[in-house]
C-alpha positions in Angstrom: 30.5 44.0 9.2 32.8 46.6 10.2 34.4 46.7 13.7 33.8 49.8 15.9 36.9 51.5 17.0 37.6 51.1 20.7 37.9 54.4 22.6 41.5 55.2 23.4 42.0 54.7 27.2 44.0 57.2 29.1 47.5 56.1 30.2 47.7 54.9 33.8 49.4 57.6 35.9 52.8 56.6 37.5 53.3 56.7 41.3 55.4 59.9 41.0 52.6 61.7 39.2 50.2 60.5 41.9 52.6 61.9 44.5 53.1 65.2 42.7 49.2 65.5 42.3 48.7 64.8 46.1 51.4 67.4 47.0 49.8 69.9 44.7 46.4 69.2 46.3 47.9 69.7 49.8 49.6 72.9 48.8 46.3 74.1 47.4 44.4 73.1 50.4 46.9 74.6 52.8 46.3 78.0 51.2 42.6 77.7 52.2 42.3 78.9 55.7 39.1 77.1 56.1 40.5 73.7 55.4 41.7 71.0 57.9 44.9 70.8 55.8 45.6 74.5 56.5 45.4 74.0 60.2 47.4 70.8 60.1 50.0 72.4 57.9 50.5 75.5 59.9 50.5 73.6 63.2 53.4 71.6 61.8 55.1 74.9 60.8 54.6 76.3 64.3 55.8 73.2 66.0 58.9 73.3 63.8 59.5 77.0 64.7 59.3 76.1 68.4 61.6 73.1 68.1 64.2 75.4 66.2 63.9 78.1 68.7 64.6 75.5 71.5 67.5 74.2 69.6 68.9 77.8 69.2 68.5 78.5 72.9 70.2 75.3 73.8 73.1 76.3 71.4 73.3 79.8 72.9 73.2 78.3 76.5 76.1 76.0 75.7 78.1 78.9 74.1 77.4 81.2 77.0 78.2 78.5 79.5 81.6 77.8 77.8 82.4 81.5 77.8 81.5 81.9 81.5 83.5 78.8 82.4 86.5 80.2 80.5 86.2 83.6 82.2 86.0 81.8 85.5 89.0 79.7 85.0 90.9 82.9 83.8 89.7 84.7 86.9 90.9 81.9 89.2 94.3 81.7 87.5 94.5 85.5 87.7 93.9 85.4 91.5 96.4 82.7 91.9 99.1 84.5 89.9 98.5 88.0 91.3 98.7 87.2 95.0 100.9 90.0 96.3 104.4 89.2 97.7 105.0 85.6 96.6 108.5 84.9 98.0 110.7 81.9 97.1 114.0 81.3 98.9 116.5 78.7 97.5 119.9 77.3 97.6 121.8 77.6 94.3 125.3 76.4 93.7 127.1 74.1 96.0 130.8 72.9 96.1 132.4 69.7 97.1 132.6 69.5 100.8 130.8 72.8 101.2 127.1 72.9 101.6 124.5 75.3 103.0 120.9 74.4 103.9 117.7 76.3 104.9 115.2 75.9 107.7 112.4 77.8 109.3 113.9 77.2 112.8 117.4 77.8 114.1 117.9 74.4 115.5 117.0 72.8 112.1 114.6 70.4 114.0 112.3 70.2 110.9 115.1 69.0 108.7 117.0 70.8 106.1 115.7 72.3 102.8 117.1 73.7 99.6 114.1 75.7 99.0 111.5 77.5 101.2 108.4 79.3 100.3 107.7 82.5 102.1 104.0 82.7 101.1 102.1 85.6 100.0 99.6 88.2 101.2 96.4 89.0 99.3 94.5 92.3 99.1 97.0 94.5 100.8 96.8 98.3 100.9 99.7 100.8 101.2 101.2 101.5 104.5 104.5 103.2 105.7 107.4 101.8 107.5 106.5 103.5 110.9 103.3 101.5 110.9 105.1 98.2 110.9 105.2 96.5 114.3 108.4 96.3 116.3 110.4 93.1 116.7 109.5 91.7 113.2 113.0 90.0 113.2 112.5 88.4 116.7 108.7 87.7 117.1 108.4 84.5 115.2 110.1 82.0 112.8 108.7 81.2 109.5 105.7 83.0 108.2 104.3 85.9 110.3 102.6 88.2 107.9 100.5 91.1 108.9 97.4 92.4 107.2 99.3 94.6 104.8 102.8 93.3 104.7 104.7 90.0 104.3 107.1 88.9 106.9 109.2 85.7 106.8 112.0 84.5 109.1 114.4 81.6 108.1 117.8 80.3 108.8 120.8 79.4 106.7 123.3 76.9 108.0 126.7 75.7 106.9 126.1 72.0 107.1 129.5 71.0 105.8 132.8 70.6 107.8 134.6 73.5 106.1 134.3 77.2 106.5 132.8 78.8 103.4 131.8 82.0 101.8 128.4 82.4 100.0 126.8 85.0 97.8 123.2 86.2 98.1 121.0 87.6 95.2 117.4 88.8 95.5 115.4 89.5 92.4 111.9 90.6 91.4 110.7 87.7 89.2 107.4 89.3 88.2 105.5 92.6 88.8 102.2 93.7 87.3 100.7 97.2 87.1 104.1 98.6 88.1 103.6 97.6 91.7 107.3 97.3 92.1 107.7 101.0 91.7 106.3 101.6 95.2 107.4 98.4 97.0 109.9 98.3 100.0 111.8 95.2 100.8 113.5 95.2 104.3 116.2 92.5 104.9 117.3 91.6 108.3 120.5 89.6 108.6 121.6 88.5 112.1 119.6 91.5 113.5 120.9 94.2 111.1 118.5 95.4 108.6 118.5 97.4 105.3 115.6 98.6 103.2 115.6 98.5 99.4 113.5 100.2 96.7 113.6 100.8 93.0 115.3 103.9 91.8 113.1 107.0 91.5 110.8 106.8 88.5 111.9 110.1 87.1 115.6 109.2 87.4 116.6 105.6 87.9 120.1 106.6 89.1 118.6 108.3 92.2 117.6 106.2 95.3 114.3 106.9 97.2 114.9 108.9 100.3 114.1 106.1 102.6 115.9 103.1 100.9 119.0 101.8 99.2 118.5 101.6 95.3 117.9 98.3 93.5 121.0 97.1 91.7 118.9 97.3 88.5 115.2 97.1 87.5 114.8 93.5 88.7 117.8 92.8 91.0 117.0 94.1 94.5 120.5 93.4 95.9 123.6 91.2 95.7 126.1 90.5 98.4 129.3 88.5 97.9 131.4 86.3 100.0 129.5 86.3 103.3 131.8 84.2 105.6 130.1 81.4 107.5 132.0 78.9 109.6 131.3 75.2 109.6 128.2 74.5 111.6 127.3 78.1 112.0 123.8 79.7 111.2 122.8 83.1 109.7 119.4 84.4 110.5 117.3 86.2 107.9 114.0 88.0 108.0 112.3 89.4 104.8 109.6 92.1 105.1 107.8 93.6 102.1 105.2 96.2 101.9 103.7 99.0 99.6 105.1 102.3 100.7 102.3 104.9 100.8 104.8 107.8 100.8 106.3 106.7 97.6 105.4 109.2 94.7 104.4 106.2 92.6 101.9 104.8 95.0 98.9 105.8 92.9 95.6 104.3 91.9 97.0 102.5 88.7 98.9 100.0 90.9 95.8 98.9 92.6 95.4 95.1 92.0 99.0 94.7 91.1 101.2 91.8 92.1 104.9 91.1 92.9 106.8 87.9 93.0 110.4 87.7 94.3 113.1 85.2 95.2 116.3 85.0 97.1 119.1 82.6 96.0 122.2 81.7 98.1 125.2 80.3 96.2 128.4 78.8 97.8 131.6 80.4 96.5 134.0 78.0 94.9 137.7 78.0 95.3 139.6 80.7 93.2 
């Protein structure tokens, strides 16, 4: 008796094939706008878009915040650096047995210093010399700035037991927007004063009408061998302002800044 052939059974699908089939079914269903899969699929897509948009906004906020922080720091630094009239006074070279010291009062009650800070004045506008108050050299010690000018009085003393000579050099250590073209620096020494200004812009060899010309573009003045007996004191007052009558006092210098220093050096033996 012959045996009947068994029908050939289909091969059992693999898990991968089942997964692919399921994904194909979901994709097909996702295309059918009437199916639940379509709603679910597109809801997920919308949620993903919203999440991505939030992430982008967060990144942009971080970037913008960083930029604003950087700009703020730069602005603060700029404000600190560009305060007008920053003045530093210091003692330079000394010699054995010959010393000079600085103080903001003539009796040196506050102790001696090798450096003083004359401070600064912010947001000045141009004025002219005749507008300065009288008695700037006598009204007060230390810092006594006005609204549109810097004024600083200090004392230099021979604290050694020998007579000595000293040199004085004043320089402009920094200027922005060419503000030094219109600055005036008045130096009082023991009651006698002299006003200094940069040479005329058109001809550096010529002095401004109302002032003694700077030694060069950055050196305001130099004096050599000022004699000072042991225990004696010299009084100084520095006044600075922007001269409105200067031809270079124009709009481009607005917001400019100037920094300067005075250095006193004891003269050694020849």
